[in-house]
VEXFIBA-263759 format. One record per residue (C-alpha): residue in three letters; x, z negated, y negated. Coordinates in Angstrom, 3 decimals. Each point is the difference from the previous one (the first is absolute). Example, Ala and Ser with C-alpha at 12.3 -4.5 7.8 and 13.67 -1.06 7.14 Angstrom:
BEGIN
REC   res          u          w          v
REC   Ala     12.300     -7.800      4.500
REC   Ser      1.370      0.660     -3.440
% end
This chain:
BEGIN
REC   res          u          w          v
REC   Met    124.621    -41.380    -89.249
REC   Thr      1.233     -2.634      2.301
REC   Ser     -3.092     -1.561      1.290
REC   Leu     -0.144     -3.440      0.879
REC   Ile     -0.932      0.698      3.732
REC   Phe      2.985     -0.664      2.898
REC   Arg      0.172      2.150      3.145
REC   Pro      2.497     -1.079      2.647
REC   Ile      2.486      2.486      0.750
REC   Ala      1.000     -1.360      3.317
REC   Lys     -1.778     -0.500      3.636
REC   Asn      1.148     -3.793      0.065
REC   Ala     -1.111     -0.714     -3.213
REC   Pro     -3.516     -1.473      1.582
REC   Leu      1.999     -1.672      3.114
REC   Gly      2.159     -1.853     -2.723
REC   Cys     -3.554     -0.881     -1.968
REC   Val     -1.141     -1.518      3.443
REC   Leu      3.305     -2.098      0.379
REC   Met     -0.246     -1.404     -2.858
REC   Ala     -3.372     -1.183      0.485
REC   Ser      0.865     -1.080      3.504
REC   Trp      2.332     -2.018     -1.145
REC   Ala     -1.202     -1.442     -2.709
REC   Lys     -3.147     -1.016      2.096
REC   Phe      2.387     -1.537      2.344
REC   Leu      1.551     -2.058     -2.823
REC   Tyr     -3.502     -1.207     -1.024
REC   Asn     -1.218     -0.745      3.421
REC   Asn      3.590     -2.668      0.681
REC   Ala     -0.347     -1.508     -3.512
REC   Lys     -3.438     -0.346      1.068
REC   Gln      0.814     -1.214      3.372
REC   Asn      2.481     -2.691     -1.793
REC   Ala     -2.308     -1.165     -1.906
REC   Asn     -2.915     -0.865      2.544
REC   Thr      2.536     -1.806      2.414
REC   Gly      1.768     -1.759     -2.951
REC   His      2.994      1.673      0.232
REC   Thr      1.843     -0.422     -3.195
REC   Met      2.877     -0.731      0.136
REC   Thr      2.464      2.622     -0.310
REC   Thr      3.027      0.713      1.842
REC   Pro      2.624      2.059      0.116
REC   Lys     -1.416      2.557      2.721
REC   Thr     -3.363      0.256     -2.097
REC   Arg      2.427      0.600     -2.980
REC   Thr      2.084      2.488      1.653
REC   Leu     -3.797      1.824      0.930
REC   Arg     -0.885     -0.028     -3.339
REC   Tyr      2.764      1.419     -0.653
REC   Ile      0.216      2.687      2.850
REC   Ser     -3.915      0.815     -1.407
REC   Leu      0.786      0.634     -3.372
REC   Gly      2.887      2.038      0.456
REC   Val     -2.359      2.079      2.528
REC   Leu     -2.809      0.335     -2.917
REC   Ile      2.738      0.674     -2.817
REC   Ala      1.142      3.412      2.393
REC   Leu     -3.153      0.597      0.454
REC   Gly     -1.343      0.564     -3.344
REC   Ile      3.174      1.581     -1.098
REC   Ala     -0.725      2.731      3.097
REC   Leu     -3.597      0.549     -1.204
REC   Phe      1.159      0.474     -3.717
REC   Ala      2.150      2.491      1.132
REC   Thr     -1.727      1.832      1.821
REC   Phe     -3.250      0.723     -2.883
REC   Arg      0.610      2.163     -2.789
REC   Pro     -3.001      0.582     -2.666
REC   Ala     -1.859      3.408      0.465
REC   Thr     -0.506      2.631     -2.373
REC   His     -1.743      3.034     -0.500
REC   Glu      3.256      2.058     -0.432
REC   Thr     -0.013      3.586      2.207
REC   Val      3.416      0.401      1.710
REC   Val      0.811      3.974     -0.240
REC   Gln      2.561      0.857      3.065
REC   Asp      3.448      1.043     -1.082
REC   Asp      1.054      3.240      0.850
REC   Gly      3.615     -0.510     -1.702
REC   Glu     -0.786      3.675     -1.550
REC   Pro      0.234     -0.095     -3.567
REC   Pro     -3.358      0.572     -2.565
REC   Gln      0.449      3.743     -0.960
REC   Phe     -1.462      1.048     -3.599
REC   Thr     -1.331      3.060     -0.999
REC   Pro      1.870      0.973     -3.425
REC   Val     -1.795      1.250     -2.943
REC   Val      0.215      3.855     -0.368
REC   Tyr     -0.461      1.032     -3.863
REC   Asp     -0.726      3.763      0.744
REC   Thr      0.793      0.807     -4.033
REC   Gln      1.234      3.771      1.095
REC   Asn     -4.299     -0.028      0.984
REC   Trp     -0.737     -1.065     -3.214
REC   Thr     -1.962      1.213     -2.673
REC   Met      1.660     -0.117     -3.772
REC   Ser     -3.278      0.095     -3.341
REC   Lys      0.479      1.952     -2.938
REC   Pro      2.807     -1.287     -2.094
REC   Ala     -1.509     -1.758     -3.450
REC   Pro      3.401     -1.664     -1.339
REC   Asn     -1.289     -3.552     -2.030
REC   Asp     -3.251      0.677      1.828
REC   Tyr     -0.298     -3.687      0.962
REC   Thr     -3.571      0.031      0.551
REC   Ala     -0.322      2.771      1.993
REC   Ala      2.869     -1.417      2.131
REC   Lys     -2.579     -3.198      0.779
REC   Ser     -2.240      2.259      0.750
REC   Val      1.490      0.830      2.994
REC   Leu      0.371     -3.473      1.050
REC   Gly     -3.591     -0.761      0.095
REC   Ala     -3.505      0.339     -1.796
REC   Asn      0.038     -3.970     -0.929
REC   Ala      2.229     -2.251     -0.833
REC   Val      0.119     -3.487     -0.526
REC   Gln      1.170     -0.971     -3.061
REC   Glu      2.427     -3.278     -1.423
REC   Ser      2.577     -1.177     -2.059
REC   Ala      3.922      0.082      0.966
REC   Leu      2.818      0.924     -0.506
REC   Asp      2.234      2.890      0.367
REC   Phe      3.460      0.565      1.654
REC   Ala      1.710     -1.209     -3.517
REC   Gly     -2.082     -3.453     -0.739
REC   Asn     -2.447      2.053     -2.095
REC   Leu     -3.547     -0.598     -0.991
REC   Ala     -1.702      2.681      2.528
REC   Gln     -3.232      1.341      1.658
REC   Lys      0.038     -0.470      4.135
REC   Tyr     -2.576      2.817      1.910
REC   Arg     -0.802     -1.288      3.178
REC   Tyr     -1.319      2.507      2.734
REC   Asn     -0.549     -1.536      3.189
REC   Ala     -2.196     -2.556      0.714
REC   Ala      1.461     -3.729      0.673
REC   Ser      0.556      0.037      3.865
REC   Glu      1.806      3.319      0.043
REC   Pro      3.703      0.585     -0.589
REC   Pro      0.862      0.410     -3.812
REC   Leu     -0.322      3.072     -2.524
REC   Tyr      0.231     -0.380     -3.788
REC   Val      1.459      1.468     -3.811
REC   Ile      0.893     -2.911     -2.395
REC   Glu     -0.091      2.573     -3.214
REC   Ser      1.737     -1.064     -2.984
REC   Asp      0.714      1.572     -3.219
REC   Ser      3.525      1.221      1.121
REC   Leu     -0.285      0.076      3.617
REC   Phe     -1.807      0.707      3.178
REC   Glu     -0.010     -1.864      3.356
REC   Leu     -1.158      0.966      3.422
REC   Val     -0.074     -1.698      2.699
REC   Trp     -1.155     -0.207      3.549
REC   Tyr      0.193     -1.485      3.142
REC   Phe      3.262      1.308      2.297
REC   Ala     -1.081     -0.736      3.215
REC   Ala      2.581     -1.285      2.680
REC   Ala      0.353      1.252      3.590
REC   Thr     -1.584     -2.821      1.685
REC   Asp     -3.361     -0.056     -1.955
REC   Gln     -3.510      0.201      1.002
REC   Asp     -0.865      4.071      0.465
REC   His     -2.419     -0.857     -2.942
REC   Asp      2.633     -0.880     -2.414
REC   Lys      1.768      2.624      0.805
REC   Asn     -2.250      2.590     -0.408
REC   Ala     -0.540     -1.862     -3.152
REC   Ser      3.378      0.409     -0.928
REC   Ile     -0.326      3.845      0.387
REC   Thr     -2.827      0.696     -1.949
REC   Ala      1.195     -2.022     -2.613
REC   Ala      3.337      2.018     -0.067
REC   Lys     -1.978      3.310     -0.352
REC   Lys     -1.475     -1.523     -2.695
REC   Ala      3.476     -0.664     -1.594
REC   Tyr      1.261      3.546      0.747
REC   Gln     -3.085      1.082     -2.098
REC   Ala      0.467     -1.793     -2.994
REC   Ala      3.634      0.408      0.105
REC   Ser     -0.555      3.728      0.191
REC   Ile     -2.570      0.108     -2.476
REC   Leu      2.467     -2.254     -2.954
REC   Leu      3.617      1.707      1.074
REC   Gly     -0.880      3.266      2.136
REC   Glu      1.614      1.146      3.305
REC   Arg      3.138     -2.449     -0.482
REC   Gly     -2.873     -2.535     -0.163
REC   Ala     -0.899      0.208      2.667
REC   Ala      3.134      0.753      1.713
REC   Leu      0.833     -3.538     -1.407
REC   Val     -2.328     -2.427      1.629
REC   Ala      0.782      2.331      3.539
REC   Gln      3.842     -1.304     -0.823
REC   Met     -1.646     -3.213     -0.764
REC   Leu     -2.290     -0.182      3.220
REC   Asp      3.250      0.841      2.040
REC   Gly      2.177     -2.886     -1.040
REC   Lys      1.650      1.105     -2.975
REC   Pro     -0.062     -1.821     -3.185
REC   Ser      0.097      1.210     -3.551
REC   Gln      0.869     -1.207     -3.429
REC   Gly      0.809      1.558     -3.547
REC   Ala     -0.892      3.490      1.568
REC   Ile     -1.650      2.432     -3.708
REC   Ile     -2.622      2.636      1.621
REC   Gln     -1.416      2.291     -2.175
REC   Gly      1.174     -1.392     -3.108
REC   Thr     -1.373     -3.598      1.717
REC   Ala      2.320     -3.395      0.884
REC   Val     -1.025     -1.118      3.564
REC   Gln      0.896     -4.160     -0.570
REC   Ser     -0.306     -0.756      3.939
REC   Ala     -1.400      2.086      3.456
REC   Thr      0.162     -2.496      2.345
REC   Cys     -1.485     -0.937      3.550
REC   Glu      1.296     -2.842      1.672
REC   Asn     -1.614     -3.388      0.789
REC   Tyr     -3.053      1.226      0.713
REC   Thr     -0.402      1.807     -3.154
REC   Cys      0.473      3.026     -1.380
REC   Arg      0.161      0.291     -4.107
REC   Leu      0.533      2.487     -2.460
REC   Val      0.724     -1.083     -3.672
REC   Ile     -0.312      2.957     -2.568
REC   Glu      0.491      0.237     -3.759
REC   Lys     -2.302      1.176     -1.794
% end
């Protein structure tokens, strides 16, 4: 936020203030002396002196204005010329644990996401009425399920390299849970599908163990796995 306090940024600014004050005092004393002596007649010489005085005052005013700037409270960070370095998010899916397959057991799939879920009404991937189960706190990256009579949609946060470490870790934790949930519903191929998503390889229309996968993507900070019941 910019402060209303002004400070000089040139060494000659205080000197300019003194010069303006001295010149103004000279004009005042000169006018006072003329009034005391009765010299009120304006001559070409006095008019020229007034114009010169006015020009000097204007020039000094412009110089002072140019050498003052608002004082700010911003912190100046030195630029070393090097671009910032960001650590990419690593999903070590080869060392993650799968859960025991239980096709069509959506309750079991939701149980690995969290013990408690906030429930609310929502629309599924196709726009039908559904129930949303949110497993993250309001201030945390999202992890939720939208479930309707025909679709099971699992959504979690997909962190970027520029994110804070806290958000990156939350993204990895959510991906591990999604990996387990997919292995419950779709077996090893379901877990492999999540690993493929995290690797930036989307899939649509796949059939795994007789179950249709409508969408399996990770993009724009969001991973979304949508399967038909």
